C-alpha positions as CSV (number, residue, x, y, z in Angstrom):
1,M,5.8,-26.8,-0.1
2,N,5.2,-23.8,1.9
3,K,1.6,-22.6,1.3
4,L,1.5,-18.7,1.3
5,S,-1.7,-16.7,2.9
6,D,-2.2,-13.7,1.6
7,M,-2.2,-12.4,3.9
8,D,1.8,-13.6,4.5
9,M,2.0,-12.1,0.9
10,L,1.0,-8.6,2.7
11,Q,3.2,-8.4,5.7
12,D,6.3,-9.5,3.3
13,Y,5.0,-6.2,1.2
14,E,4.8,-3.7,4.4
15,K,8.5,-5.4,5.2
16,D,9.9,-4.4,1.9
17,A,8.3,-1.0,1.3
18,R,9.6,0.4,5.7
19,M,13.1,-0.9,4.6
20,A,12.7,0.4,1.0
21,A,11.6,3.5,3.0
22,L,14.7,3.6,5.8
23,A,17.2,2.5,2.2
24,Y,16.0,5.7,0.2
25,A,16.7,8.2,3.5
26,L,19.8,7.1,4.0
27,I,21.0,7.0,0.3
28,Q,20.1,10.6,0.4
29,T,22.8,11.9,3.1
30,E,25.6,10.3,0.5
31,I,23.7,12.4,-1.7
32,I,25.3,16.1,-2.7
33,D,23.1,17.1,-5.8
34,P,20.2,18.3,-4.4
35,A,17.9,17.8,-7.1
36,L,19.4,13.8,-6.8
37,R,19.0,14.3,-3.8
38,K,15.0,15.2,-3.9
39,V,13.6,12.6,-5.8
40,L,14.9,10.6,-2.9
41,S,13.1,12.2,-0.9
42,K,10.1,11.7,-2.8
43,A,11.1,7.5,-2.9
44,S,11.1,7.5,0.9
45,H,8.2,9.3,1.0
46,E,5.9,6.5,-1.2
47,A,7.2,3.9,0.7
48,A,6.5,5.2,3.5
49,E,2.9,6.2,2.3
50,S,3.1,2.6,1.1
51,Q,3.9,1.2,4.1
52,Q,1.2,2.7,6.2
53,K,-1.0,2.1,4.1
54,A,-0.8,-1.9,4.6
55,A,0.3,-1.8,7.9
56,N,-3.2,-0.4,8.0
57,L,-4.4,-2.9,6.6
58,I,-3.1,-6.0,7.9
59,L,-4.2,-4.0,11.1
60,S,-7.9,-4.1,9.8
61,R,-7.5,-7.8,9.4
62,G,-7.0,-8.6,12.8
63,D,-3.0,-9.4,12.8
64,R,-0.2,-7.3,12.9
65,P,2.4,-6.1,11.0
């Protein structure tokens, strides 16, 4: 059995938030409706903010994202 540390889980979350920000931004380019594009833009921005917070926490603990 492989036990994950808190840092492992935080690094996984940071990676997932990074990938979400990229995915939302990419999906936004495929949408024509301005209102829906705005929703995806906000989702991308929020995911990027979450990723930055997680990365900063990882860095403050002396590890790398």
